[in-house]
C-alpha positions in Angstrom: 9.6 160.3 -69.8 9.1 163.8 -68.5 11.0 166.8 -69.7 13.1 167.3 -66.5 14.3 163.6 -66.5 15.2 163.9 -70.2 17.2 167.1 -69.4 19.0 165.4 -66.5 20.1 162.4 -68.5 21.1 164.6 -71.4 23.0 166.9 -69.2 25.2 164.1 -67.9 25.5 162.1 -71.1 26.6 165.1 -73.1 28.2 167.7 -71.0 30.3 166.5 -68.0 34.0 166.8 -68.3 36.7 164.2 -67.5 40.3 164.0 -66.7 43.0 161.9 -68.5 45.0 159.8 -66.0 48.2 160.6 -67.8 47.6 164.3 -68.7 47.5 167.5 -66.8 44.9 168.9 -69.1 41.2 168.0 -69.2 39.8 165.8 -71.9 36.1 165.6 -72.5 34.1 162.4 -72.4 30.7 161.4 -71.1 29.8 160.4 -67.6 26.2 159.5 -66.4 27.0 159.1 -62.7 28.7 162.3 -61.8 31.7 164.5 -62.8 35.0 162.9 -63.6 37.8 163.7 -61.2 40.1 166.7 -61.1 37.7 169.6 -62.1 37.7 171.6 -58.9 39.9 174.4 -60.2 42.6 173.3 -57.8 46.3 173.7 -59.0 46.9 171.6 -62.1 43.2 171.0 -62.6 40.5 172.4 -64.8 36.9 173.2 -64.0 33.6 172.3 -65.4 33.7 175.3 -67.8 35.9 173.0 -70.0 32.7 171.6 -71.4 29.9 173.9 -70.2 30.3 176.6 -72.7 28.9 180.0 -73.5 29.1 181.6 -70.0 32.3 182.9 -68.4 33.4 181.3 -65.2 31.6 182.8 -62.1 29.5 185.1 -64.2 25.9 184.0 -63.7 24.9 185.7 -60.5 24.9 182.5 -58.5 27.5 180.9 -56.3 29.1 177.8 -54.8 30.1 178.0 -51.1 32.0 175.8 -48.7 30.4 176.1 -45.3 31.2 174.8 -41.8 35.0 175.0 -41.8 36.5 176.6 -38.6 39.5 178.8 -38.8 41.8 176.1 -37.5 41.9 172.3 -37.2 43.3 169.9 -34.7 44.8 166.5 -35.6 42.1 164.0 -36.1 39.3 166.5 -35.7 36.0 165.6 -37.4 34.3 168.6 -39.1 30.9 168.6 -40.9 31.2 170.4 -44.2 28.4 171.6 -46.4 28.7 172.6 -50.0 25.9 174.8 -51.5 25.3 175.6 -55.2 22.8 178.4 -55.9 21.2 180.2 -58.8 17.5 181.2 -58.9 16.8 180.1 -62.5 18.7 176.8 -62.5 17.0 173.4 -62.7 19.7 171.0 -61.5 23.0 171.5 -59.6 26.2 169.6 -59.1 29.6 170.0 -57.4 33.0 168.5 -56.9 35.4 169.3 -54.0 38.9 168.4 -52.8 41.2 169.3 -50.0 44.9 169.6 -50.5 48.1 170.7 -48.7 50.9 173.0 -50.1 52.4 170.0 -52.0 49.1 169.3 -53.8 48.3 166.1 -51.9 44.9 165.3 -50.5 44.9 165.6 -46.7 42.3 164.2 -44.4 39.5 161.8 -45.2 35.9 162.2 -46.3 33.0 160.3 -44.8 29.6 160.4 -46.6 26.2 160.5 -44.8 24.0 157.4 -44.9 21.5 158.3 -47.6 19.3 156.1 -49.7 19.8 156.7 -52.5 23.2 158.4 -52.0 23.4 162.0 -53.1 27.2 162.2 -53.0 30.2 159.9 -53.7 34.0 159.8 -53.3 36.3 159.3 -56.3 40.1 159.7 -56.8 42.7 160.6 -59.4 46.4 161.2 -59.8 47.4 164.8 -60.3 51.1 165.5 -61.0 51.9 162.2 -59.3 49.8 163.0 -56.2 46.7 161.1 -55.3 43.7 163.3 -54.8 40.3 162.4 -53.3 37.1 164.2 -54.4 33.6 164.4 -53.0 31.0 165.1 -55.7 27.3 164.7 -56.4 25.6 161.6 -57.8 22.8 161.5 -60.3 20.4 161.3 -57.3 22.0 164.4 -55.8 21.1 166.8 -58.6 17.7 168.1 -57.8 17.5 171.2 -55.6 17.0 170.8 -51.9 15.2 174.1 -51.8 14.1 176.7 -54.4 17.1 178.0 -56.3 19.8 176.0 -54.6 21.1 172.6 -53.7 23.4 171.4 -50.9 25.4 168.4 -49.9 26.8 167.6 -46.4 29.6 165.2 -45.5 32.3 164.8 -42.8 35.9 165.7 -43.2 38.4 164.3 -40.7 41.7 166.2 -40.3 45.0 164.3 -40.7 46.5 162.7 -37.7 49.3 165.3 -37.7 49.4 169.0 -38.5 50.4 169.6 -42.2 50.1 173.4 -42.2 47.4 175.2 -44.1 44.9 173.1 -46.0 42.9 174.6 -48.9 39.5 173.3 -50.0 38.7 173.8 -53.7 35.2 173.3 -55.1 33.5 173.8 -58.5 29.7 173.8 -59.0 27.3 173.7 -61.9 24.0 175.5 -62.0 22.4 174.0 -65.1 19.2 174.7 -67.1 18.7 170.9 -67.8 18.0 171.3 -71.5 20.4 168.5 -72.5 23.1 170.7 -74.0 26.4 172.0 -72.7 25.4 175.6 -73.3 23.4 177.9 -71.0 24.8 176.5 -67.8 26.8 178.5 -65.3 30.0 177.2 -63.6 31.2 178.6 -60.3 34.4 178.0 -58.3 35.5 178.8 -54.8 38.1 178.1 -52.2 38.3 178.0 -48.4 41.4 177.6 -46.2 41.8 176.1 -42.8 45.0 176.5 -40.8 46.6 174.3 -38.1 45.4 174.9 -34.5 47.8 175.1 -31.6 49.7 172.0 -30.5 48.1 170.0 -27.7 50.2 169.4 -24.6 49.8 168.2 -21.0 50.7 169.7 -17.7 51.2 167.7 -14.5 52.7 167.9 -11.1 52.2 167.3 -7.4 50.7 169.4 -4.6 52.5 169.2 -1.2 51.7 170.1 2.3 54.1 172.4 4.1 55.7 169.3 5.6 56.3 167.7 2.2 53.5 165.2 2.1 51.2 164.8 -1.0 48.0 166.8 -0.5 44.8 164.9 -1.3 41.7 166.5 -3.0 43.4 169.9 -3.5 41.8 171.9 -6.3 44.2 172.9 -9.1 42.9 175.5 -11.6 44.3 176.4 -15.1 43.0 179.7 -16.5 43.4 182.0 -19.5 41.1 184.1 -21.5 39.6 181.1 -23.3 40.0 178.3 -20.7 39.0 177.6 -17.1 39.8 174.0 -16.1 39.9 172.5 -12.6 41.1 169.1 -11.5 41.5 167.5 -8.1 44.7 165.8 -6.8 44.6 162.1 -6.1 45.4 160.4 -2.8 49.1 161.1 -3.2 48.7 164.7 -4.3 49.2 164.2 -8.1 47.3 166.1 -10.7 47.3 166.3 -14.5 45.8 168.5 -17.2 45.4 167.1 -20.7 44.3 168.7 -24.0 46.0 172.0 -23.2 46.7 174.3 -26.1 50.4 175.1 -26.4 51.8 178.6 -26.9 49.3 180.4 -24.6 49.8 182.0 -21.2 48.0 180.4 -18.3 47.5 181.3 -14.6 47.7 178.3 -12.3 46.2 178.4 -8.8 45.8 175.8 -6.0 43.0 175.9 -3.4 42.9 174.0 -0.1 41.0 174.4 3.1 44.1 174.2 5.2 47.0 175.6 3.1 47.6 178.7 1.0 49.5 178.5 -2.3 51.3 181.1 -4.5 49.9 181.3 -8.0 52.1 180.7 -11.0 52.1 182.0 -14.6 53.2 179.6 -17.3 53.5 179.8 -21.1 54.2 176.2 -22.2 55.2 175.1 -25.7 55.7 171.4 -24.8 54.5 169.0 -22.2 55.3 170.1 -18.6 55.9 167.7 -15.7 56.7 168.3 -12.1 54.9 171.6 -11.9 54.7 171.3 -8.1 53.2 173.5 -5.4 54.1 173.6 -1.7 51.5 174.8 0.8 52.0 177.6 3.1 50.5 177.6 6.6 
């Protein structure tokens, strides 16, 4: 068995931390398939430095990063997330990540890529009575994907309703692979994502000057980020969906025969009967 393989096995059999299902504090025991849950440095959790001794947390000149998160999320939005662990002189790398709300509960769901063998896995644990989900490496996900670093990518799906700010916590290990818990470096990081604007709809009807519904009129909704145009149906009805609430929009209507006065709106909820009457 080669030296690297011995180091990998020793690293996991000796030095990975675990979490007691009935305690808030970490308790050490061995795991050969990946870290035990609840070591992301999130509230009421420890981190991998509980077992990997000899180096202060975040002291080795390397890093762990959470990449791909936008500033805001929309309900049900699917977001690819990449975790990277880096250190030039490390041999193997690992990580664990969770995403929780202000109450300490996991929010959203994780979906792993189709890999053979899998380089990441999903586990769970109770922390202060709240179920938390974790994404972490497997034994097949240890080896660097490029010199001096390793990365893992997965999909996070936002909850079906806004829950306010969500914070992602991650801990990473840049290890020397010598089979002991010393000489390894542990890094932690966080990344926050806030709720995006509520999504609403705007609808109404376009009339001729005589009060009939106007077919195929062009209705345009414009602000600094959005330009959307729809056509009225045979009875003059139109509808905009997936409109961000809380913003100011200019609405204009175009027709070959009629002129229409533009309108400025700043909707917070769905709007109906936003009607326009043509001028000769």
